[in-house]
N, C-alpha and C positions, 0 to 999 in steps of 0.2 A: 703540253698540258693546257687545257682550256682555261678560260678566265675563271669560271666557277670552281675549277679544280684547285686553284691556289688561293682562293679567298678564304681567310680564316674568320673566326667569329669576331675578332677585333676589327678586321677589315670591314665586315658587314656593319658593325657598329659605327665605324668611321663614315661609311656612306650615309647612314641614318643621321649622323651628326651634321654632315655637310648639307644634307637635305633640310634639316631643321634650321640650320644657319641661313640658307638661301630663302626659305619661307619667311623667316623673321626679317631678313635684310630687305627683301622685295615686298614685304607687307602683303603676302598672299594668303588666301584662304585655302585650306586643304581640299575642299570640294572643288574650288575653281582650278587648282593645280591638277587634280585628278582628271577633271574634264579635259583640260588642255593637253594632258599627256595620254589621253585615251585609256585611262585606267578606271577601275571601279574605286570608289572611296573606301570600300572595305579592304581591297588589296593594299592601298596606300597606308591605311591605318595599321593593318597587321604588320607590314614591313617596318614602319616606324616604331612600333612597340616591340619588335623582335620576335613576334609570333610567326613570321614568315620571312624567309631569306629573300633578298633582292636577286632577281635574275638579271642577266646582261641586257635582255630586251627591255625590262622595266627601267633599268638605269638609263639606257639610251633614250627612251621616251621622255623620261623626266628631265634629262639634260637638254633635250630639244625644247621642251616646254619652258624651262628655266632660262635657257641661253647661258648656262654655266656648267662647268664640269663638277661631277660628284666624285670623281675618282682621283683627284690630285693627291688626297691623303693616302689612298691605297698604293699609288705608284711612286710616292716619294721615297727617296733613298733613306735608309735608317741612319746614314752617316751625315745627315743634314745638320743645320745649326742646332746646337744644344744649349745656347746661351741667349737669353732674351735681350732685346736692345736696351741700351742704358736708360732711355726714357721710360721704360717699363720696370726698371729695377735690377737689370743685369742678372736675373735669377737663372740658375742652372736647372736643366730639366730634372735631373736626379733629385734636386732639393725640393721640388714642388709636385712630384708625382702623387703625393698623398692627397692632393686636392682634386685630382681628376675623378670624374664620375657624375652621376645624376643626383640632383637635389630637389626636394620639395621646397619651393620658395613661398614664404608667407609674408604678407605685408598688410598693414591696415587699409581698409577700404577708404577711398576718398569721398564716397558719396553716401555711405550708410553707416551710421553710428554703431560701434561695437561689432561690426562685421569684419571678416578677414578674407583677403583675396589670395587664392592658392594657384600656383602653376609650377611647371617643371623648368629647371635650369640645368643644362648639360655643360660641364667644363672639361675641356680636353686640350692636349698639346697638339699644335699644328706643326707637323714636320716641315711643311712647305714654308710656313711663315717664321718658324723658329721661336714661338712663344705660345702661351696659353690663350685660348679663345673660349668664348661661351656663346650659347644660343638658348633662347627661351622657347617653350612650346606648351601646348595644352592650356593656352589662355583663351577665355571665351571671347575676349576682344582681340582676335588674331591680328588685326591691323596695327596693333601697338606692340607686338612681340619685338624683342630686342636681340641683337647679335653684335658682339664686339670683342674687345681684347681685355686681357687681365693683367693688371699692373701689381707687382708685389715688391715694393721698395724695402730694403733692410732697415732704413732709418726709422720708420714708424712701426714696422711690423704689421701694418694693415694690408688688406687686400682690396683692390679697386676693380670693379667690373664696369668698364667704360664703353659707352656707345657714342660714336661720333658720326654725324650725318650732316654734311654741308655746313660744318662749323657749329652745329648744335650738339650739345652734350647731354647725356643722362648718366648719372653715376650712382653706383652702390658702393659704399665704404663699409668694410667688414673688419671687426676686431680679430684678435688671435683665436684660432679654433679651440674648442673645448676638447677634452679627452675623447669625447664621442664624435669628434670632427664636425660638430655643429658650429655654425658661424652666425654672428649677430651684428647688426649695425644699422646704418641709415641709408635710405634711398632718397635721392634728390632728382626731381624731374619737373616737367611742365604739365599743368592741368588746364583743360579748357574752362575758361571763365565765362564772363558775360559776352554774348555775341561770339566773335571770333578771337577774343583776347585769350592769350596763354598766360597762366599765372604760375610762378615758381611754387613748388610744394614739396615737403619732405615728410617722411614717416619712418617708423622702425621697420626693420626687415629681418627675416631669419632664413637661413639655408640649412636644411636638415638632410643628411644622406638618405636617399630614397628607400634604402633597405631597412631603415629604422622605423618607417611608418607603414603599418599594415593597411593594404587596400586604400591608398591615398585618394582623396576626393579633390577634384580641381574646380576652379571657378569661384564664385562668390559664396562664402559660407556665412550665413546670417546668424545672429544670436538666436538660439533655440534649435538650430540645426544639429544633426547627430554629432558632427565633428567640431562644432563651434567651441566647446569648452576646451577640448584638447588643443586645437590650433591656437586659440587665444592664450592659453597657458604657455605654449612654446614662444609665441611672439612677445609676450610680456617680459620674457627673460632679457630682451634687448635693453630695456630701460632699467629693470630691477637689478640686472647684473652690471650696470654701468658701462655697457658696450656703446651706448650713445646717449646724448642728452638733448632735450628740446627746451629752448629758452625763449621767452618773450621779452 
């Protein structure tokens, strides 16, 4: 049986996730990757969005351009590790499968008052690594897209989306999910300040299952834009629902 013959829809989604993860990890633009892989940007966008299946030739070209495999998840044995490392909370795969999926991520803008920044976050179990991983995409500032691991300790009941790069960390801390599986909390990262100075900054953040938002809009949503009121209303739940607190 050929490679395409045994790839299921989930396998195709896994390749798309691995690709988003590498794009975020290597800080690549989709246009630049498409050019390096000798693909049209349209072909790449359609494959990432699920409107077109990946072909073996496309995957091989992308792997050559990335210098990384996109098929580890596809080829991993289903009997691999099913318990996350102790430092991530020792969670069992069966206990956290509810969190897997794509989320519309909303956070306050760091540069424009009352504006909301929207992008996509994909959370999945990595069979090869034995724990949950996440990758961001559809960010207008693609060079700042994040990819990392998910920690879910039983002690606090919170979920942590962690990025670690050369000893530098960015963290999203989320409270317990609502009945609608929406999660709210706080994002802590570094923002470019005066000159080349990096300044610690935090803001409320919300993760909403993608299927709950009709025709999601990504990027900077300014006050007065069509989705501004809806997005701002969702994001304000983080503070109003006491999922996080900001103090001076």
